[in-house]
ZASE-684691 format. One record per residue: residue in one letter; z, y, x of N, C-alpha, C in turn. Coordinates in steps of 0.2 Angstrom, whole numbers, plus 5000, padded with zeros to 4 digits. Example, Ala and Ser with C-alpha at 12.3 -4.5 7.8 and 13.67 -1.06 7.14 Angstrom:
<node A,<5039,4972,5066>,<5039,4978,5062>,<5039,4984,5066>>;
<node S,<5035,4989,5064>,<5036,4995,5068>,<5039,5000,5064>>;
This chain:
<node M,<5183,5010,4979>,<5179,5013,4974>,<5183,5016,4968>>;
<node N,<5188,5013,4966>,<5192,5016,4961>,<5194,5023,4962>>;
<node E,<5196,5024,4969>,<5198,5031,4970>,<5192,5036,4970>>;
<node I,<5186,5034,4972>,<5180,5038,4971>,<5179,5039,4964>>;
<node I,<5179,5034,4960>,<5178,5035,4952>,<5183,5040,4949>>;
<node H,<5189,5039,4951>,<5194,5043,4948>,<5193,5050,4950>>;
<node Y,<5192,5051,4956>,<5191,5058,4959>,<5185,5062,4955>>;
<node F,<5180,5058,4955>,<5174,5062,4952>,<5174,5062,4944>>;
<node E,<5178,5057,4941>,<5180,5058,4934>,<5183,5064,4932>>;
<node T,<5188,5066,4937>,<5192,5072,4935>,<5191,5078,4940>>;
<node I,<5186,5078,4943>,<5184,5083,4949>,<5185,5090,4946>>;
<node P,<5189,5094,4948>,<5190,5101,4945>,<5184,5105,4947>>;
<node S,<5183,5110,4943>,<5177,5115,4944>,<5178,5118,4951>>;
<node L,<5184,5120,4952>,<5185,5123,4959>,<5183,5119,4965>>;
<node H,<5184,5112,4964>,<5182,5108,4970>,<5174,5108,4970>>;
<node R,<5171,5108,4965>,<5163,5108,4965>,<5161,5114,4968>>;
<node A,<5164,5120,4966>,<5162,5126,4969>,<5164,5126,4976>>;
<node L,<5169,5123,4979>,<5171,5123,4986>,<5166,5119,4990>>;
<node I,<5163,5114,4986>,<5158,5110,4990>,<5152,5114,4991>>;
<node L,<5150,5117,4986>,<5144,5122,4986>,<5145,5127,4992>>;
<node A,<5150,5131,4991>,<5152,5136,4996>,<5153,5134,5003>>;
<node G,<5156,5128,5003>,<5158,5125,5010>,<5151,5123,5013>>;
<node G,<5147,5120,5009>,<5140,5118,5012>,<5136,5124,5015>>;
<node I,<5136,5129,5011>,<5132,5135,5013>,<5135,5138,5020>>;
<node T,<5142,5138,5020>,<5145,5141,5025>,<5144,5137,5032>>;
<node F,<5145,5131,5031>,<5144,5126,5037>,<5137,5126,5040>>;
<node F,<5132,5126,5036>,<5125,5126,5038>,<5123,5133,5040>>;
<node W,<5126,5138,5037>,<5125,5145,5039>,<5127,5146,5046>>;
<node L,<5133,5143,5048>,<5135,5144,5055>,<5131,5140,5060>>;
<node I,<5130,5134,5058>,<5126,5130,5063>,<5119,5133,5064>>;
<node E,<5115,5135,5059>,<5109,5138,5060>,<5109,5145,5063>>;
<node T,<5115,5148,5063>,<5116,5154,5067>,<5116,5152,5075>>;
<node V,<5120,5147,5076>,<5121,5145,5083>,<5115,5142,5086>>;
<node K,<5112,5137,5082>,<5106,5133,5085>,<5101,5133,5080>>;
<node P,<5097,5138,5079>,<5091,5138,5074>,<5085,5135,5076>>;
<node L,<5082,5132,5071>,<5075,5129,5072>,<5070,5134,5074>>;
<node F,<5070,5140,5070>,<5065,5145,5071>,<5069,5152,5072>>;
<node I,<5067,5156,5076>,<5070,5163,5076>,<5067,5167,5071>>;
<node L,<5070,5167,5065>,<5067,5170,5059>,<5068,5178,5059>>;
<node K,<5063,5182,5059>,<5064,5189,5059>,<5065,5192,5052>>;
<node Y,<5071,5192,5050>,<5072,5194,5043>,<5080,5197,5043>>;
<node E,<5081,5200,5037>,<5088,5203,5036>,<5092,5197,5033>>;
<node K,<5095,5193,5037>,<5099,5187,5035>,<5103,5188,5029>>;
<node W,<5107,5194,5029>,<5112,5195,5024>,<5109,5197,5017>>;
<node K,<5103,5201,5018>,<5100,5203,5012>,<5096,5197,5009>>;
<node H,<5093,5193,5013>,<5090,5187,5011>,<5095,5182,5007>>;
<node A,<5101,5182,5010>,<5106,5177,5007>,<5108,5180,5000>>;
<node G,<5109,5187,5000>,<5111,5190,4994>,<5106,5188,4988>>;
<node I,<5099,5188,4989>,<5094,5187,4984>,<5095,5179,4982>>;
<node N,<5096,5175,4987>,<5096,5168,4985>,<5103,5166,4982>>;
<node I,<5108,5169,4984>,<5114,5168,4981>,<5114,5170,4974>>;
<node F,<5111,5176,4972>,<5110,5178,4965>,<5107,5172,4961>>;
<node F,<5102,5169,4964>,<5099,5163,4960>,<5103,5157,4960>>;
<node T,<5107,5156,4965>,<5112,5151,4965>,<5117,5152,4959>>;
<node I,<5119,5158,4958>,<5124,5160,4953>,<5121,5159,4946>>;
<node T,<5115,5161,4945>,<5112,5160,4939>,<5111,5152,4937>>;
<node S,<5110,5148,4942>,<5109,5141,4942>,<5116,5138,4939>>;
<node I,<5121,5141,4942>,<5128,5138,4941>,<5129,5140,4933>>;
<node V,<5128,5146,4931>,<5129,5148,4924>,<5125,5144,4919>>;
<node V,<5119,5143,4921>,<5115,5139,4916>,<5118,5132,4916>>;
<node N,<5119,5129,4921>,<5122,5122,4921>,<5129,5122,4918>>;
<node F,<5133,5127,4919>,<5140,5127,4915>,<5139,5128,4908>>;
<node L,<5134,5132,4906>,<5133,5133,4898>,<5131,5127,4895>>;
<node M,<5127,5123,4899>,<5124,5117,4896>,<5127,5110,4897>>;
<node A,<5133,5111,4901>,<5136,5105,4904>,<5139,5100,4898>>;
<node F,<5140,5103,4892>,<5143,5099,4887>,<5137,5094,4884>>;
<node I,<5131,5096,4885>,<5126,5091,4883>,<5125,5085,4888>>;
<node L,<5126,5087,4894>,<5126,5081,4899>,<5132,5076,4898>>;
<node L,<5138,5079,4896>,<5144,5075,4895>,<5143,5071,4889>>;
<node W,<5140,5074,4884>,<5139,5070,4877>,<5134,5065,4878>>;
<node T,<5129,5066,4882>,<5124,5061,4883>,<5127,5055,4887>>;
<node S,<5131,5057,4892>,<5134,5051,4896>,<5138,5047,4892>>;
<node N,<5142,5050,4888>,<5147,5047,4883>,<5143,5042,4878>>;
<node W,<5137,5045,4876>,<5133,5042,4871>,<5130,5035,4874>>;
<node T,<5128,5036,4880>,<5125,5030,4883>,<5130,5024,4884>>;
<node A,<5137,5026,4886>,<5142,5021,4887>,<5144,5018,4880>>;
<node D,<5145,5023,4875>,<5147,5020,4868>,<5142,5016,4865>>;
<node N,<5135,5017,4867>,<5130,5013,4864>,<5127,5008,4868>>;
<node H,<5130,5007,4874>,<5128,5002,4879>,<5120,5003,4881>>;
<node F,<5118,5009,4882>,<5111,5011,4882>,<5110,5013,4890>>;
<node G,<5104,5011,4892>,<5103,5013,4899>,<5103,5007,4904>>;
<node I,<5099,5008,4910>,<5099,5002,4915>,<5106,5000,4917>>;
<node L,<5110,5005,4919>,<5116,5003,4922>,<5121,4999,4917>>;
<node Q,<5120,5001,4910>,<5124,4997,4905>,<5122,4990,4905>>;
<node L,<5116,4988,4907>,<5115,4981,4907>,<5117,4978,4914>>;
<node A,<5119,4982,4919>,<5121,4979,4925>,<5129,4980,4927>>;
<node S,<5133,4981,4921>,<5139,4983,4922>,<5144,4978,4926>>;
<node G,<5141,4972,4926>,<5146,4967,4929>,<5144,4965,4937>>;
<node I,<5140,4969,4940>,<5138,4968,4947>,<5143,4971,4951>>;
<node N,<5142,4970,4958>,<5147,4973,4963>,<5147,4980,4962>>;
<node P,<5152,4983,4962>,<5153,4991,4961>,<5149,4995,4966>>;
<node W,<5149,4993,4972>,<5145,4997,4977>,<5137,4996,4976>>;
<node I,<5135,4990,4974>,<5128,4990,4972>,<5126,4994,4966>>;
<node F,<5131,4993,4961>,<5131,4997,4955>,<5130,5005,4956>>;
<node L,<5134,5007,4961>,<5133,5014,4963>,<5127,5016,4966>>;
<node I,<5125,5012,4971>,<5118,5013,4975>,<5112,5013,4970>>;
<node I,<5112,5008,4965>,<5107,5008,4961>,<5107,5014,4956>>;
<node G,<5113,5016,4954>,<5113,5022,4950>,<5111,5029,4953>>;
<node L,<5113,5029,4960>,<5111,5035,4964>,<5104,5036,4965>>;
<node L,<5101,5030,4966>,<5094,5030,4968>,<5090,5031,4961>>;
<node L,<5092,5029,4956>,<5088,5030,4950>,<5089,5038,4947>>;
<node L,<5095,5040,4948>,<5096,5047,4946>,<5092,5052,4951>>;
<node D,<5091,5050,4957>,<5087,5054,4962>,<5080,5053,4960>>;
<node L,<5078,5047,4958>,<5071,5046,4956>,<5069,5050,4950>>;
<node I,<5073,5050,4945>,<5071,5053,4938>,<5073,5060,4938>>;
<node G,<5079,5062,4940>,<5082,5068,4940>,<5080,5073,4945>>;
<node A,<5077,5071,4950>,<5075,5075,4956>,<5068,5074,4958>>;
<node Y,<5066,5068,4960>,<5059,5067,4963>,<5054,5068,4957>>;
<node L,<5055,5065,4951>,<5050,5066,4946>,<5049,5073,4943>>;
<node V,<5055,5076,4942>,<5054,5083,4940>,<5051,5088,4945>>;
<node H,<5052,5086,4952>,<5049,5090,4957>,<5042,5089,4957>>;
<node F,<5040,5083,4956>,<5033,5081,4956>,<5029,5084,4950>>;
<node V,<5032,5084,4944>,<5029,5087,4938>,<5029,5094,4939>>;
<node E,<5034,5098,4942>,<5033,5105,4942>,<5028,5107,4947>>;
<node H,<5025,5103,4951>,<5020,5105,4955>,<5013,5103,4952>>;
<node K,<5013,5099,4947>,<5007,5097,4944>,<5006,5100,4937>>;
<node V,<5011,5103,4934>,<5010,5106,4927>,<5010,5114,4928>>;
<node K,<5005,5117,4927>,<5004,5124,4929>,<5010,5129,4926>>;
<node F,<5012,5127,4920>,<5017,5131,4917>,<5024,5130,4920>>;
<node L,<5025,5124,4922>,<5031,5123,4926>,<5031,5126,4933>>;
<node W,<5025,5125,4936>,<5024,5128,4943>,<5026,5135,4943>>;
<node R,<5024,5139,4938>,<5026,5146,4938>,<5033,5147,4940>>;
<node F,<5038,5143,4937>,<5045,5144,4938>,<5047,5141,4945>>;
<node H,<5044,5136,4947>,<5046,5133,4953>,<5043,5137,4959>>;
<node L,<5038,5141,4958>,<5035,5145,4963>,<5040,5150,4966>>;
<node V,<5045,5152,4962>,<5050,5156,4965>,<5054,5153,4971>>;
<node H,<5055,5147,4971>,<5058,5143,4976>,<5053,5143,4982>>;
<node H,<5047,5142,4981>,<5042,5142,4987>,<5040,5148,4989>>;
<node S,<5042,5154,4986>,<5040,5160,4988>,<5044,5163,4994>>;
<node D,<5049,5159,4996>,<5054,5161,5001>,<5050,5160,5008>>;
<node L,<5049,5166,5011>,<5046,5166,5018>,<5050,5165,5024>>;
<node W,<5057,5164,5022>,<5061,5163,5028>,<5066,5157,5025>>;
<node V,<5064,5151,5026>,<5068,5146,5023>,<5074,5144,5027>>;
<node D,<5080,5145,5024>,<5086,5143,5027>,<5091,5140,5022>>;
<node T,<5097,5138,5024>,<5101,5134,5020>,<5102,5138,5013>>;
<node T,<5102,5144,5012>,<5103,5148,5006>,<5097,5146,5001>>;
<node T,<5091,5144,5004>,<5085,5143,5000>,<5086,5137,4995>>;
<node A,<5090,5133,4997>,<5091,5127,4993>,<5093,5128,4986>>;
<node N,<5096,5133,4984>,<5098,5135,4977>,<5094,5141,4975>>;
<node R,<5088,5142,4978>,<5084,5148,4975>,<5080,5145,4970>>;
<node H,<5082,5145,4964>,<5079,5143,4958>,<5079,5148,4952>>;
<node H,<5073,5149,4949>,<5073,5154,4944>,<5077,5151,4938>>;
<node P,<5080,5155,4934>,<5084,5152,4929>,<5080,5147,4924>>;
<node G,<5074,5149,4923>,<5070,5144,4919>,<5069,5138,4922>>;
<node E,<5069,5137,4929>,<5068,5131,4932>,<5075,5127,4932>>;
<node S,<5080,5131,4932>,<5087,5128,4931>,<5087,5124,4924>>;
<node V,<5084,5127,4919>,<5084,5124,4913>,<5080,5118,4913>>;
<node I,<5074,5118,4916>,<5069,5113,4917>,<5072,5107,4920>>;
<node R,<5076,5108,4926>,<5079,5103,4930>,<5085,5100,4926>>;
<node F,<5088,5104,4922>,<5094,5101,4918>,<5091,5096,4913>>;
<node V,<5085,5098,4910>,<5082,5093,4905>,<5081,5086,4908>>;
<node F,<5078,5087,4914>,<5076,5080,4917>,<5082,5077,4920>>;
<node T,<5088,5080,4922>,<5094,5077,4923>,<5097,5073,4917>>;
<node T,<5096,5077,4911>,<5099,5073,4905>,<5095,5067,4904>>;
<node L,<5088,5068,4905>,<5084,5062,4904>,<5086,5056,4908>>;
<node A,<5087,5058,4914>,<5089,5053,4919>,<5096,5049,4917>>;
<node V,<5100,5053,4915>,<5107,5050,4912>,<5105,5045,4907>>;
<node V,<5101,5047,4902>,<5099,5043,4896>,<5096,5036,4899>>;
<node I,<5091,5037,4903>,<5087,5031,4905>,<5092,5027,4910>>;
<node V,<5096,5030,4914>,<5100,5026,4919>,<5106,5024,4915>>;
<node G,<5108,5027,4910>,<5115,5025,4907>,<5121,5027,4912>>;
<node A,<5120,5033,4916>,<5125,5034,4921>,<5131,5037,4918>>;
<node P,<5137,5034,4920>,<5143,5037,4919>,<5144,5044,4922>>;
<node M,<5148,5048,4919>,<5149,5055,4921>,<5151,5056,4928>>;
<node W,<5156,5051,4930>,<5158,5052,4937>,<5153,5051,4942>>;
<node M,<5148,5047,4940>,<5142,5046,4945>,<5138,5052,4945>>;
<node V,<5137,5055,4939>,<5133,5061,4939>,<5136,5066,4943>>;
<node F,<5142,5067,4943>,<5146,5072,4947>,<5145,5071,4954>>;
<node L,<5146,5064,4956>,<5145,5062,4963>,<5138,5064,4966>>;
<node Y,<5133,5062,4962>,<5126,5063,4964>,<5125,5070,4965>>;
<node Q,<5127,5074,4960>,<5126,5082,4960>,<5130,5085,4966>>;
<node S,<5136,5082,4968>,<5139,5085,4974>,<5135,5083,4980>>;
<node A,<5133,5077,4981>,<5129,5075,4987>,<5123,5078,4987>>;
<node S,<5120,5079,4981>,<5113,5083,4981>,<5114,5090,4984>>;
<node V,<5119,5094,4982>,<5120,5100,4984>,<5120,5101,4992>>;
<node V,<5125,5096,4994>,<5126,5097,5002>,<5119,5095,5006>>;
<node L,<5116,5089,5003>,<5110,5087,5007>,<5104,5092,5006>>;
<node S,<5104,5095,5000>,<5099,5100,5000>,<5100,5106,5004>>;
<node Q,<5106,5108,5005>,<5108,5113,5010>,<5106,5111,5017>>;
<node F,<5107,5105,5018>,<5106,5102,5025>,<5098,5102,5026>>;
<node N,<5094,5100,5022>,<5087,5099,5023>,<5083,5106,5023>>;
<node H,<5087,5111,5020>,<5083,5117,5020>,<5086,5121,5026>>;
<node A,<5091,5120,5029>,<5094,5124,5034>,<5090,5124,5040>>;
<node N,<5090,5130,5043>,<5086,5132,5049>,<5089,5129,5055>>;
<node V,<5090,5123,5055>,<5093,5119,5061>,<5088,5115,5065>>;
<node S,<5090,5114,5071>,<5086,5111,5076>,<5089,5104,5078>>;
<node L,<5087,5099,5075>,<5089,5092,5077>,<5084,5089,5082>>;
<node P,<5086,5085,5086>,<5082,5081,5091>,<5076,5078,5086>>;
<node V,<5070,5078,5088>,<5065,5075,5084>,<5066,5068,5083>>;
<node T,<5068,5064,5087>,<5069,5057,5086>,<5075,5056,5081>>;
<node I,<5080,5060,5081>,<5085,5059,5076>,<5083,5061,5069>>;
<node D,<5079,5067,5069>,<5077,5069,5063>,<5072,5063,5060>>;
<node K,<5068,5061,5064>,<5063,5055,5061>,<5067,5049,5059>>;
<node M,<5072,5047,5063>,<5076,5041,5061>,<5080,5043,5054>>;
<node L,<5082,5049,5053>,<5086,5051,5047>,<5081,5050,5041>>;
<node S,<5074,5052,5042>,<5069,5053,5037>,<5067,5046,5034>>;
<node Y,<5069,5041,5037>,<5068,5034,5034>,<5073,5033,5029>>;
<node I,<5078,5036,5028>,<5084,5035,5023>,<5084,5041,5019>>;
<node I,<5086,5047,5022>,<5087,5053,5018>,<5081,5058,5019>>;
<node V,<5081,5063,5015>,<5076,5069,5017>,<5079,5073,5022>>;
<node S,<5076,5073,5028>,<5078,5076,5034>,<5076,5083,5034>>;
<node P,<5078,5088,5038>,<5076,5095,5038>,<5068,5095,5040>>;
<node D,<5066,5092,5045>,<5059,5092,5047>,<5055,5089,5041>>;
<node M,<5057,5084,5038>,<5053,5081,5032>,<5052,5087,5026>>;
<node H,<5058,5090,5025>,<5057,5095,5019>,<5054,5101,5021>>;
<node K,<5054,5103,5027>,<5051,5109,5030>,<5044,5109,5028>>;
<node V,<5041,5103,5029>,<5034,5101,5028>,<5032,5104,5021>>;
<node H,<5036,5102,5016>,<5035,5104,5009>,<5035,5111,5008>>;
<node H,<5038,5115,5013>,<5038,5122,5012>,<5032,5126,5016>>;
<node H,<5028,5122,5019>,<5022,5124,5022>,<5018,5128,5017>>;
<node Y,<5015,5133,5019>,<5012,5137,5013>,<5005,5135,5010>>;
<node V,<5002,5130,5013>,<4996,5128,5010>,<4996,5120,5009>>;
<node L,<4991,5118,5004>,<4990,5111,5003>,<4987,5108,5009>>;
<node P,<4987,5101,5010>,<4991,5097,5005>,<4998,5096,5006>>;
<node H,<5001,5100,5011>,<5008,5099,5013>,<5013,5102,5008>>;
<node T,<5010,5107,5004>,<5015,5110,4999>,<5016,5104,4993>>;
<node D,<5011,5100,4992>,<5011,5095,4987>,<5013,5088,4990>>;
<node S,<5018,5088,4994>,<5021,5082,4997>,<5028,5082,4998>>;
<node N,<5031,5077,5000>,<5038,5077,5002>,<5043,5080,4996>>;
<node Y,<5042,5077,4990>,<5046,5079,4985>,<5053,5077,4984>>;
<node G,<5055,5073,4989>,<5062,5070,4988>,<5067,5075,4989>>;
<node N,<5073,5072,4986>,<5079,5077,4986>,<5084,5074,4991>>;
<node I,<5087,5068,4989>,<5091,5065,4994>,<5088,5059,4997>>;
<node F,<5085,5054,4994>,<5082,5048,4997>,<5075,5049,4998>>;
<node S,<5072,5047,5004>,<5065,5048,5006>,<5061,5042,5004>>;
<node I,<5064,5037,5001>,<5060,5031,4999>,<5055,5033,4994>>;
<node W,<5056,5038,4990>,<5051,5039,4984>,<5045,5042,4987>>;
<node D,<5045,5046,4992>,<5039,5049,4994>,<5035,5043,4998>>;
<node R,<5039,5039,5002>,<5035,5034,5005>,<5032,5029,5000>>;
<node L,<5036,5027,4995>,<5034,5022,4990>,<5028,5025,4986>>;
<node F,<5028,5031,4984>,<5023,5034,4980>,<5017,5037,4983>>;
<node G,<5017,5037,4990>,<5012,5040,4994>,<5011,5047,4994>>;
<node T,<5017,5051,4994>,<5018,5058,4994>,<5021,5060,5000>>;
<node F,<5021,5056,5005>,<5025,5058,5011>,<5019,5061,5016>>;
<node S,<5021,5066,5020>,<5017,5069,5025>,<5021,5072,5030>>;
<node T,<5017,5073,5036>,<5021,5076,5042>,<5016,5082,5045>>;
<node I,<5020,5086,5048>,<5016,5091,5052>,<5021,5093,5058>>;
<node K,<5018,5096,5063>,<5022,5098,5069>,<5026,5104,5067>>;
<node R,<5032,5104,5069>,<5037,5110,5068>,<5033,5116,5069>>;
<node E,<5030,5117,5075>,<5027,5123,5077>,<5022,5126,5073>>;
<node D,<5019,5121,5069>,<5013,5123,5064>,<5015,5125,5057>>;
<node I,<5022,5125,5056>,<5024,5126,5049>,<5024,5134,5048>>;
<node V,<5022,5136,5042>,<5022,5143,5040>,<5025,5143,5033>>;
<node Y,<5031,5146,5032>,<5034,5146,5026>,<5031,5151,5021>>;
<node G,<5032,5149,5014>,<5029,5153,5009>,<5024,5149,5005>>;
<node I,<5021,5152,5000>,<5015,5149,4996>,<5009,5154,4997>>;
<node D,<5003,5151,4998>,<4998,5156,4999>,<4996,5161,4994>>;
<node T,<4998,5160,4988>,<4996,5165,4983>,<5001,5171,4982>>;
<node H,<5007,5170,4986>,<5013,5175,4985>,<5016,5176,4992>>;
<node M,<5012,5179,4996>,<5014,5180,5003>,<5017,5187,5005>>;
<node E,<5017,5191,4999>,<5019,5198,5000>,<5027,5199,5002>>;
<node V,<5029,5201,5007>,<5036,5202,5009>,<5040,5205,5004>>;
<node D,<5038,5211,5002>,<5042,5215,4997>,<5043,5212,4991>>;
<node K,<5038,5209,4988>,<5038,5206,4981>,<5042,5200,4981>>;
<node N,<5042,5196,4987>,<5046,5190,4987>,<5053,5191,4989>>;
<node N,<5055,5197,4990>,<5062,5199,4992>,<5065,5204,4987>>;
<node S,<5062,5204,4981>,<5064,5208,4975>,<5066,5204,4970>>;
<node V,<5073,5204,4968>,<5075,5200,4962>,<5072,5201,4956>>;
<node T,<5070,5207,4955>,<5067,5209,4949>,<5060,5206,4948>>;
<node N,<5056,5206,4954>,<5049,5203,4954>,<5050,5196,4953>>;
<node L,<5055,5193,4957>,<5055,5186,4957>,<5057,5183,4950>>;
<node L,<5061,5187,4946>,<5062,5185,4939>,<5056,5185,4935>>;
<node K,<5051,5190,4936>,<5045,5191,4932>,<5040,5186,4934>>;
<node I,<5040,5183,4940>,<5034,5179,4942>,<5031,5174,4937>>;
<node P,<5036,5170,4934>,<5033,5165,4929>,<5029,5168,4923>>;
<node F,<5030,5175,4922>,<5027,5178,4917>,<5021,5183,4919>>;
<node Q,<5020,5183,4925>,<5014,5188,4927>,<5008,5184,4926>>;
<node K,<5003,5188,4923>,<4997,5185,4921>,<4991,5186,4926>>;
<node K,<4992,5192,4929>,<4986,5194,4934>,<4986,5191,4940>>;
<node Q,<4992,5188,4942>,<4993,5185,4949>,<4990,5178,4949>>;
<node S,<4986,5177,4954>,<4983,5170,4955>,<4989,5165,4956>>;
<node F,<4989,5159,4953>,<4994,5154,4954>,<4991,5148,4957>>;
<node E,<4984,5148,4958>,<4981,5142,4961>,<4982,5141,4968>>;
<node K,<4985,5136,4970>,<4987,5134,4977>,<4980,5133,4981>>;
<node Q,<4979,5135,4987>,<4973,5134,4991>,<4973,5128,4995>>;
């Protein structure tokens, strides 16, 4: 445990970048060899659009990182937060509790709220507008959504009282697992189902990208699937019935234009009501 703590306390930015790039490359190769769906799209062009949004997310988080660091240090200095009250417990239990709570507040909660608050949904819609979900879709977030998610991550650090090493560990795991559950990979149904009892599996998350309700508003989990099962937001659908996208924004040209995607949250004439 001490080695893990030390590594993530001092993890170089290069290593974090390699985790992100390595994950995309790894799942990109797998989905090329054994895809779930034969998607009829220009894979490189599609990746270029999504990588653009990946870069903007990195920039937003880099520019605001000092806030997260200050917040984590403040909770430690003032013994504030849930984990600060449990500092004497077994370190592995301490880690598991921390990761679960960071996932609940910093990922599940913000995702749920983005679907329920119309103003926030406008930003999150860019992620759902992808008609060809693959591993690059994981980081397809409007810069405005990156700010929204950063705010909730900071809130999670305050409530949880998470040390910075745990935040970096969570974010690293989140990047890889998000790339995994968005990847256009075909796992045996039984294995996918077994995984879904612990983590968000590819089939489980693909349901969330189905283009109509009620499935669009379900399976909000990021790493752990427990929250959807606990709060009644878990749903299933057969693989062959999944249609990617969002019913209000199904135009291929508009959903593959960076300029239009950046404008989506501010477009007044387009209907944003999910059917």
